[in-house]
Rosetta silent file (secondary structure, phi, psi, omega in degrees, C-alpha in Angstrom):
SEQUENCE: MTSLGWSASSSSSYYARTRNRALLMAMLYLACAAAVRAAALEAPAQLIEALRSPEAATSAAAEKKLIAAGPEAVRPLVELAVREPERQEGVTRLLAMMGPAAVPKLLELVKDPALQSYAGTALSQVVGPRSADQAPALLACMKDASVKNYCAQALVRAMGPKASAQLPLLLEALKNRDRDFRAYGAGAIGQIGPNAKAAVPALILTIGDGDSLVRQSAAIALGKIGRKAKAAIPALEALRQSPDGDLRRVSGEALKKIRG
SCORE:     score description
SCORE:     0.000 S_00000001
   1 L     0.000  136.567 -178.615  152.310  131.815   73.758 S_00000001
   2 L  -119.863  165.350  179.780  149.428  132.403   76.109 S_00000001
   3 E  -119.396  132.810 -177.761  146.773  135.070   76.593 S_00000001
   4 L    50.982   31.672  174.362  146.078  136.777   79.974 S_00000001
   5 L    80.914    5.002 -173.602  148.292  134.223   81.739 S_00000001
   6 E   -97.430  111.431 -176.612  145.944  131.210   80.819 S_00000001
   7 L   -99.955  162.366  176.053  148.122  128.339   79.725 S_00000001
   8 H   -59.472  -38.586  176.230  146.992  125.039   78.237 S_00000001
   9 H   -68.755  -39.255  177.810  148.114  123.130   81.257 S_00000001
  10 H   -66.233  -34.139  177.659  146.246  125.329   83.653 S_00000001
  11 H   -63.069  -45.586  179.864  143.125  124.954   81.475 S_00000001
  12 H   -61.904  -38.160 -177.261  143.419  121.223   81.588 S_00000001
  13 H   -71.014  -38.083  178.812  143.957  121.163   85.375 S_00000001
  14 H   -60.881  -41.852 -178.276  140.864  123.390   85.794 S_00000001
  15 H   -71.116  -36.318  177.804  138.540  121.177   83.789 S_00000001
  16 H   -62.658  -42.700  178.914  139.933  118.046   85.668 S_00000001
  17 H   -60.346  -46.707  178.222  139.174  119.695   88.945 S_00000001
  18 H   -55.260  -45.752  178.511  135.761  120.667   87.790 S_00000001
  19 H   -65.407  -39.093 -178.187  134.989  117.152   86.565 S_00000001
  20 H   -67.240  -42.068  176.178  136.173  115.592   89.796 S_00000001
  21 H   -58.107  -46.190 -177.276  134.040  117.960   91.850 S_00000001
  22 H   -56.530  -47.105 -178.678  131.070  117.112   89.635 S_00000001
  23 H   -62.182  -42.653 -177.287  131.680  113.415   90.145 S_00000001
  24 H   -67.601  -39.911 -177.601  132.069  113.800   93.870 S_00000001
  25 H   -70.462  -31.919  178.609  128.799  115.709   94.126 S_00000001
  26 H   -69.186  -39.603 -178.954  126.946  113.021   92.017 S_00000001
  27 H   -66.673  -37.549  175.565  128.344  110.318   94.295 S_00000001
  28 H   -62.845  -44.888  178.095  127.182  112.253   97.432 S_00000001
  29 H   -54.307  -52.515 -176.323  123.792  112.712   95.867 S_00000001
  30 H   -59.806  -49.336  178.877  123.436  109.013   95.116 S_00000001
  31 H   -57.313  -38.823  175.986  124.585  108.102   98.613 S_00000001
  32 H   -66.890  -44.388  178.935  122.055  110.477  100.252 S_00000001
  33 H   -56.741  -44.808 -175.964  119.291  109.167   98.041 S_00000001
  34 H   -61.883  -39.341 -177.735  120.191  105.569   98.928 S_00000001
  35 H   -64.671  -40.671 -179.130  120.179  106.514  102.703 S_00000001
  36 H   -63.775  -41.396 -177.852  116.750  108.226  102.337 S_00000001
  37 H   -68.513  -39.744  174.498  115.308  105.152  100.551 S_00000001
  38 H   -60.981  -41.350  179.575  116.721  102.879  103.282 S_00000001
  39 H   -63.915  -41.718 -178.418  115.284  105.018  105.996 S_00000001
  40 H   -60.623  -36.813  176.484  111.917  105.004  104.239 S_00000001
  41 H   -65.386  -42.310  179.706  112.086  101.226  104.091 S_00000001
  42 H   -73.792  -35.043 -171.347  112.916  100.857  107.757 S_00000001
  43 H   -55.335  -42.104  178.729  110.514  103.415  108.981 S_00000001
  44 H   -60.261  -42.082 -177.815  107.273  101.379  108.529 S_00000001
  45 H   -64.446  -36.071 -179.947  108.767   98.423  110.418 S_00000001
  46 H   -71.700  -38.563 -174.775  109.814  100.779  113.336 S_00000001
  47 H   -68.573  -31.931  178.856  106.380  102.465  113.321 S_00000001
  48 H   -62.065  -39.957  179.901  104.710   98.947  113.494 S_00000001
  49 H   -66.472  -38.997 -179.189  106.643   98.316  116.701 S_00000001
  50 H   -63.301  -27.532  175.653  105.541  101.819  118.036 S_00000001
  51 H   -55.117  -30.319 -174.060  101.948  100.700  117.501 S_00000001
  52 L   -84.856   -5.488 -173.449  102.370   98.193  120.253 S_00000001
  53 L   -64.984  143.593 -179.326  103.449  100.852  122.720 S_00000001
  54 L   -75.702  -17.774  176.187  101.359  101.088  125.866 S_00000001
  55 L   -76.877  113.047 -175.247  101.694  104.849  125.639 S_00000001
  56 H   -60.335  -32.759 -178.048   98.712  106.145  123.770 S_00000001
  57 H   -70.695  -34.031  177.467  100.493  109.195  122.516 S_00000001
  58 H   -65.426  -51.195 -176.125  103.300  106.989  120.979 S_00000001
  59 H   -64.455  -38.219  176.929  100.937  104.601  119.308 S_00000001
  60 H   -63.249  -36.764  176.304   98.777  107.538  117.992 S_00000001
  61 H   -69.567  -34.331  175.474  101.852  109.221  116.553 S_00000001
  62 H   -68.549  -36.275  176.101  102.803  105.950  114.877 S_00000001
  63 H   -59.570  -48.424 -176.303   99.350  105.698  113.300 S_00000001
  64 H   -64.018  -37.696 -177.685   99.590  109.137  111.794 S_00000001
  65 H   -76.230  -32.423  175.734  102.991  108.499  110.405 S_00000001
  66 H   -69.191  -34.645  178.895  101.985  105.112  108.919 S_00000001
  67 H   -68.849  -39.702  174.270   99.068  106.719  107.203 S_00000001
  68 H   -65.337  -26.026 -178.966  101.379  109.437  105.821 S_00000001
  69 H   -69.763  -22.909  178.613  103.834  106.731  104.577 S_00000001
  70 L    61.468 -135.875 -179.700  101.099  105.523  102.269 S_00000001
  71 H   -45.954  -38.528 -176.960  101.937  102.587   99.929 S_00000001
  72 H   -62.729  -24.531  178.086  105.218  101.865  101.713 S_00000001
  73 H   -90.381  -10.124 -175.100  103.331  100.999  104.790 S_00000001
  74 H   -64.209  -45.743  178.706  100.704   98.753  103.268 S_00000001
  75 H   -61.526  -46.793 -179.176  102.627   95.535  103.248 S_00000001
  76 H   -64.330  -32.474  177.611  103.885   95.858  106.812 S_00000001
  77 H   -72.017  -39.373 -179.113  100.345   96.596  108.037 S_00000001
  78 H   -66.699  -41.391  177.718   98.821   93.687  106.164 S_00000001
  79 H   -59.568  -39.549  174.151  101.570   91.394  107.528 S_00000001
  80 H   -52.950  -53.620  178.750  100.726   92.675  110.953 S_00000001
  81 H   -62.322  -29.348  177.494   97.095   91.903  110.540 S_00000001
  82 H   -75.093  -41.224 -179.649   97.862   88.428  109.321 S_00000001
  83 H   -78.467  -25.427 -178.585  100.200   87.674  112.285 S_00000001
  84 L  -133.945   86.684 -171.836   98.031   89.228  114.866 S_00000001
  85 H   -61.192  -21.040  178.023   94.315   88.909  113.824 S_00000001
  86 H   -68.933  -11.778  177.439   93.138   90.922  116.861 S_00000001
  87 H  -100.023    7.263 -176.883   94.624   94.019  115.157 S_00000001
  88 H   -64.806  -37.775  177.519   92.836   93.514  111.856 S_00000001
  89 H   -60.046  -50.225 -178.986   90.069   96.033  112.651 S_00000001
  90 H   -65.260  -41.024 -179.463   92.614   98.709  113.525 S_00000001
  91 H   -66.525  -38.588  176.420   94.779   97.984  110.541 S_00000001
  92 H   -60.003  -40.656  177.654   91.718   98.167  108.196 S_00000001
  93 H   -59.825  -46.844  178.370   90.907  101.562  109.671 S_00000001
  94 H   -60.784  -43.950  177.423   94.426  102.818  108.928 S_00000001
  95 H   -61.712  -37.931  179.270   94.314  101.487  105.376 S_00000001
  96 H   -67.311  -35.859 -178.602   90.949  103.193  104.845 S_00000001
  97 H   -67.914  -28.903  177.429   92.401  106.487  106.121 S_00000001
  98 H   -70.873  -27.087  172.040   95.213  106.216  103.462 S_00000001
  99 H    78.862 -148.865 -176.824   92.378  106.193  100.882 S_00000001
 100 H   -52.491  -33.060  179.487   93.165  105.485   97.168 S_00000001
 101 H   -54.859  -21.447 -175.446   96.876  105.325   97.862 S_00000001
 102 H   -88.424  -24.511 -170.430   96.468  101.942   99.543 S_00000001
 103 H   -62.023  -50.397 -179.854   94.510  100.301   96.752 S_00000001
 104 H   -61.129  -33.720  178.027   97.170   99.458   94.142 S_00000001
 105 H   -71.527  -38.957  177.626   99.364   97.882   96.826 S_00000001
 106 H   -63.807  -36.441 -178.920   96.386   95.829   98.166 S_00000001
 107 H   -67.409  -28.269  175.643   95.746   94.677   94.616 S_00000001
 108 H   -75.286  -49.923 -171.490   99.401   93.328   94.543 S_00000001
 109 H   -69.683  -22.755 -177.378   99.148   91.734   97.979 S_00000001
 110 L   -70.808  -18.032  176.141   95.778   89.965   97.247 S_00000001
 111 L   -87.501   -5.577 -178.693   97.818   87.689   94.865 S_00000001
 112 L   -91.653  110.277 -178.865  100.166   86.592   97.671 S_00000001
 113 L   -47.031  -36.855 -173.524   98.687   83.265   99.165 S_00000001
 114 L   -73.425  -23.257 -174.348  100.054   84.013  102.625 S_00000001
 115 L  -115.442   -6.398 -171.815   98.303   87.510  102.716 S_00000001
 116 H   -50.936  -51.350 -170.215   95.355   86.870  100.407 S_00000001
 117 H   -62.276  -47.538 -173.315   92.524   86.387  102.763 S_00000001
 118 H   -76.964  -43.573 -178.976   93.111   89.551  104.845 S_00000001
 119 H   -61.455  -40.112  178.307   94.321   91.691  101.864 S_00000001
 120 H   -64.047  -41.475  178.979   91.312   90.748   99.841 S_00000001
 121 H   -65.450  -47.714  178.431   88.923   91.537  102.700 S_00000001
 122 H   -58.992  -42.720  179.209   90.679   94.842  103.295 S_00000001
 123 H   -59.153  -48.432 -175.129   90.601   95.774   99.570 S_00000001
 124 H   -68.392  -13.846 -179.039   86.840   95.265   99.381 S_00000001
 125 H  -101.057  -32.897 -172.805   86.370   97.456  102.469 S_00000001
 126 H   -84.380  -35.577 -174.680   88.967  100.219  101.879 S_00000001
 127 L   -65.074  148.044 -178.666   88.135  100.925   98.155 S_00000001
 128 L  -152.620 -174.583 -178.735   85.688  103.664   97.418 S_00000001
 129 H   -57.244  -19.445 -179.949   84.588  106.029   94.628 S_00000001
 130 H   -75.741   -6.110  179.935   87.855  107.872   94.731 S_00000001
 131 H  -102.387   14.232 -178.026   89.458  104.671   93.338 S_00000001
 132 H   -52.059  -33.270 -177.159   87.276  104.506   90.222 S_00000001
 133 H   -70.703   -4.071  176.657   90.313  104.753   88.032 S_00000001
 134 H   -88.194    7.152 -177.043   91.409  101.305   89.332 S_00000001
 135 H   -58.677  -42.368  176.605   88.587   99.649   87.419 S_00000001
 136 H   -56.892  -45.747 -176.414   90.908   98.269   84.702 S_00000001
 137 H   -69.316  -36.791  179.069   93.105   96.638   87.393 S_00000001
 138 H   -66.843  -36.983 -178.304   90.072   95.331   89.381 S_00000001
 139 H   -73.780  -31.732  177.199   88.576   93.771   86.210 S_00000001
 140 H   -65.933  -47.430 -175.773   92.054   92.197   85.451 S_00000001
 141 H   -65.293  -24.343  178.676   92.250   90.923   88.976 S_00000001
 142 L   -71.150  -11.243  178.728   88.767   89.263   88.557 S_00000001
 143 L   -72.427  -19.888 -178.566   90.306   86.896   86.000 S_00000001
 144 L   -90.179  109.381 -177.270   92.052   85.086   88.838 S_00000001
 145 H   -53.284  -37.494 -174.916   89.436   82.636   90.278 S_00000001
 146 H   -68.393  -21.872  179.587   91.136   82.641   93.644 S_00000001
 147 H  -127.220   11.205 -173.461   90.603   86.305   94.240 S_00000001
 148 H   -57.399  -45.319 -176.310   87.672   87.080   91.912 S_00000001
 149 H   -64.311  -41.836  177.723   85.129   87.758   94.657 S_00000001
 150 H   -57.280  -48.687 -178.244   87.320   90.173   96.472 S_00000001
 151 H   -68.437  -38.644  174.709   88.053   92.192   93.332 S_00000001
 152 H   -60.900  -41.709  175.415   84.529   92.081   92.160 S_00000001
 153 H   -61.933  -41.848 -179.180   83.218   93.499   95.379 S_00000001
 154 H   -66.573  -38.769  178.490   85.840   96.222   95.270 S_00000001
 155 H   -54.785  -52.201 -176.989   84.903   96.990   91.679 S_00000001
 156 H   -63.657  -41.272 -178.247   81.265   97.775   92.648 S_00000001
 157 H   -66.954  -25.958 -176.086   82.422   99.790   95.711 S_00000001
 158 H   -77.697  -15.681 -178.819   84.878  101.794   93.550 S_00000001
 159 L   -84.045  151.946  176.797   82.087  103.145   91.317 S_00000001
 160 L  -166.025 -178.889 -177.964   80.122  106.288   92.007 S_00000001
 161 L   -52.523  -26.039 -174.781   78.399  109.242   90.246 S_00000001
 162 L   -99.873   14.470 -172.332   81.695  110.534   88.955 S_00000001
 163 L  -102.393   17.286 -172.938   82.786  107.208   87.452 S_00000001
 164 H   -60.907  -21.378  175.343   81.052  107.523   84.059 S_00000001
 165 H   -62.925  -20.779 -175.857   84.489  107.350   82.304 S_00000001
 166 H   -88.235   -5.865 -178.146   84.613  103.747   83.312 S_00000001
 167 H   -50.190  -47.172  175.874   81.426  102.858   81.429 S_00000001
 168 H   -52.511  -40.688 -179.324   83.115  101.460   78.285 S_00000001
 169 H   -68.460  -47.152 -177.113   85.019   98.897   80.414 S_00000001
 170 H   -65.330  -35.773  176.368   81.934   97.998   82.352 S_00000001
 171 H   -69.711  -26.602  174.430   79.793   97.566   79.241 S_00000001
 172 H   -69.935  -36.953  178.358   82.444   95.143   77.917 S_00000001
 173 H   -60.466  -31.699 -179.442   82.090   93.213   81.240 S_00000001
 174 L   -66.703  -19.711  178.637   78.346   92.727   80.402 S_00000001
 175 L   -93.735   -0.478 -172.582   79.473   90.717   77.346 S_00000001
 176 L   -72.990  147.341 -175.579   81.866   88.455   79.177 S_00000001
 177 L   -66.520  -30.050 -179.032   81.211   84.609   79.074 S_00000001
 178 L   -81.964  122.259 -171.182   81.701   84.522   82.899 S_00000001
 179 H   -62.862  -31.689  178.217   78.503   85.257   84.664 S_00000001
 180 H   -64.887  -31.243  174.796   80.297   86.953   87.485 S_00000001
 181 H   -65.014  -47.708 -179.435   81.709   89.544   85.222 S_00000001
 182 H   -61.437  -46.496 -178.637   78.223   90.229   83.876 S_00000001
 183 H   -63.122  -53.318 -176.749   76.619   90.368   87.295 S_00000001
 184 H   -70.480  -30.246  177.143   79.183   92.500   88.989 S_00000001
 185 H   -63.411  -44.120 -178.846   79.666   94.703   85.830 S_00000001
 186 H   -65.747  -37.235  178.510   75.830   95.541   85.917 S_00000001
 187 H   -64.831  -40.984  178.830   76.156   96.158   89.672 S_00000001
 188 H   -65.662  -38.581  177.689   79.095   98.558   89.142 S_00000001
 189 H   -65.617  -34.715 -179.500   77.111  100.422   86.440 S_00000001
 190 H   -63.372  -33.152 -178.016   74.213  100.809   88.848 S_00000001
 191 H   -65.318  -20.995  177.866   76.569  102.529   91.304 S_00000001
 192 H   -73.374  -26.088  179.365   77.091  105.290   88.778 S_00000001
 193 H    69.738 -147.092 -176.796   73.434  106.105   88.905 S_00000001
 194 H   -50.634  -25.797  178.977   71.780  108.561   86.515 S_00000001
 195 H   -74.044    0.126  176.758   75.125  109.346   84.925 S_00000001
 196 H  -100.245   24.010 -178.754   75.109  105.803   83.515 S_00000001
 197 H   -52.421  -36.547  177.971   72.212  106.604   81.164 S_00000001
 198 H   -57.145  -22.698 -176.214   74.349  105.504   78.231 S_00000001
 199 H   -85.738   -3.289 -173.457   74.350  102.019   79.594 S_00000001
 200 H   -62.409  -40.976  178.806   70.578  101.579   79.508 S_00000001
 201 H   -59.701  -44.962  178.444   70.306   99.845   76.147 S_00000001
 202 H   -59.663  -42.950  179.150   72.962   97.311   77.233 S_00000001
 203 H   -65.153  -35.803  175.409   71.186   96.740   80.546 S_00000001
 204 H   -63.196  -36.249  179.193   67.909   96.099   78.759 S_00000001
 205 H   -70.137  -36.651 -176.846   69.592   93.415   76.707 S_00000001
 206 H   -68.387  -22.613  173.714   71.101   92.028   79.958 S_00000001
 207 L   -58.520  -29.953 -179.207   67.640   91.647   81.439 S_00000001
 208 L   -86.827    9.576 -177.484   67.288   88.838   78.919 S_00000001
 209 L   -58.713  154.657  176.660   70.446   87.070   80.178 S_00000001
 210 L   -76.522  -11.502 -177.037   70.199   83.315   80.832 S_00000001
 211 L  -100.151  129.354 -178.721   71.446   83.731   84.374 S_00000001
 212 H   -63.370  -41.677 -177.614   68.963   84.823   87.081 S_00000001
 213 H   -64.149  -38.625  179.214   71.578   86.594   89.112 S_00000001
 214 H   -71.295  -32.822  178.099   72.816   88.690   86.156 S_00000001
 215 H   -69.125  -37.639  171.555   69.218   89.520   85.314 S_00000001
 216 H   -58.629  -50.555  179.697   68.673   90.768   88.958 S_00000001
 217 H   -55.332  -42.408 -177.337   71.772   92.839   88.742 S_00000001
 218 H   -68.955  -40.579  178.584   70.715   94.515   85.483 S_00000001
 219 H   -65.155  -40.569  175.965   67.227   95.268   86.924 S_00000001
 220 H   -61.946  -42.091  178.561   68.693   96.767   90.113 S_00000001
 221 H   -65.046  -36.104  176.023   71.028   98.882   88.084 S_00000001
 222 H   -62.235  -37.872  175.176   68.285  100.242   85.965 S_00000001
 223 H   -60.891  -41.423 -179.532   66.444  101.145   89.103 S_00000001
 224 H   -70.714  -27.010  175.211   69.390  103.075   90.283 S_00000001
 225 H   -68.151  -29.487  172.202   69.732  104.923   87.079 S_00000001
 226 H    73.467 -137.290 -169.203   66.064  106.040   87.806 S_00000001
 227 H   -61.306  -25.406 -178.315   64.048  108.211   85.530 S_00000001
 228 H   -76.855    7.037  175.407   66.700  108.292   82.761 S_00000001
 229 H  -111.702   26.262 -177.505   65.978  104.577   82.298 S_00000001
 230 H   -57.220  -30.206  178.285   62.451  104.929   81.195 S_00000001
 231 H   -59.381  -18.044 -176.260   63.253  103.101   77.966 S_00000001
 232 H   -87.605   -9.870 -173.462   63.626   99.908   80.204 S_00000001
 233 H   -53.621  -50.662 -175.491   60.032   99.975   81.460 S_00000001
 234 H   -58.149  -44.748 -179.529   58.601   97.526   78.909 S_00000001
 235 H   -63.701  -36.742  179.135   61.487   95.017   79.550 S_00000001
 236 H   -74.267  -34.004  177.609   61.051   95.374   83.408 S_00000001
 237 H   -65.718  -33.703 -179.781   57.313   94.883   83.102 S_00000001
 238 H   -71.907  -40.556 -178.793   57.881   91.577   81.230 S_00000001
 239 H   -63.301  -27.504 -178.705   60.457   90.601   83.866 S_00000001
 240 L   -71.062   -8.943  176.111   57.803   91.265   86.543 S_00000001
 241 L   -95.197    0.681 -178.862   55.896   88.283   85.133 S_00000001
 242 L   -64.150  143.125  175.378   58.648   85.914   85.870 S_00000001
 243 L   -63.187  -19.252 -173.938   57.960   82.780   87.924 S_00000001
 244 L   -79.469  119.646  179.592   61.189   83.700   89.898 S_00000001
 245 H   -60.879  -38.342 -179.571   60.087   85.598   93.030 S_00000001
 246 H   -68.121  -36.173 -177.739   63.388   87.487   93.278 S_00000001
 247 H   -69.679  -37.742  176.409   63.163   88.668   89.732 S_00000001
 248 H   -59.673  -42.734 -177.053   59.585   89.814   90.263 S_00000001
 249 H   -66.093  -48.637 -178.237   60.673   91.721   93.369 S_00000001
 250 H   -71.464  -31.729  179.001   63.677   93.591   91.910 S_00000001
 251 H   -68.617  -43.058  179.197   61.892   94.414   88.733 S_00000001
 252 H   -62.365  -47.043  179.625   58.973   95.861   90.652 S_00000001
 253 H   -62.234  -42.356 -177.612   61.375   97.929   92.881 S_00000001
 254 H   -65.616  -41.264 -179.525   63.219   99.182   89.774 S_00000001
 255 H   -62.462  -38.785  175.535   59.990  100.243   88.094 S_00000001
 256 H   -54.625  -51.017 -174.241   58.983  102.265   91.202 S_00000001
 257 H   -62.800  -41.614 -177.195   62.339  104.120   91.052 S_00000001
 258 H   -72.949  -34.111  179.779   62.121  104.774   87.338 S_00000001
 259 H   -81.064  -16.884 -178.963   58.537  106.086   87.462 S_00000001
 260 L    78.208    0.000    0.000   59.300  108.218   90.454 S_00000001
């Protein structure tokens, strides 16, 4: 017995058709998504070719699209710069225009021996204060001796007045057994400027480091913190008596900035 003409068999058929339609839609969605991903992967390679166009409008349009492509375009651009060194300046400019979006990919590529030299140079030039949140990755990168200098320079460039949230990591760097971590850590703290006031006690201790370069970096950082580093005046005055001319110079400059 059925109600309103709705039988068990028609119900079963309806649900089967609905399920089949849902499966078909899901398959179409996955196929479209795969096509979009494939197009996205192919696009940078095609745009790289368009960069070579003698038509200024074509190459300019390719540049804009590569910048918009962001991380997906970083590897093809770096590979282009390695293959054709004469294009390195232009590639670096495009990567810089991508801004922070390019930095994580460059950090990956700097570990590729074939791309390392250019990727590392580009990283240290492209990174800026908007990439301050990359401090953990940059410090981790510094553990690799083959790319340490690239990542250390990028770490300093990535810091700015709004990077005070990175101070705990940078203060830990001051305790590292590796003198490069201590020196570049102090340099990075200095880039934060007056907002790094909380680091003054640690920097005062670092002035007593056994390495001259680290001591210089700490003194310079205190100078950049400025008047908020007045607690460091006695330590800097003592450093000013050093037989090392560079230490005397940087401590004197720091004292001038702190005293205003």
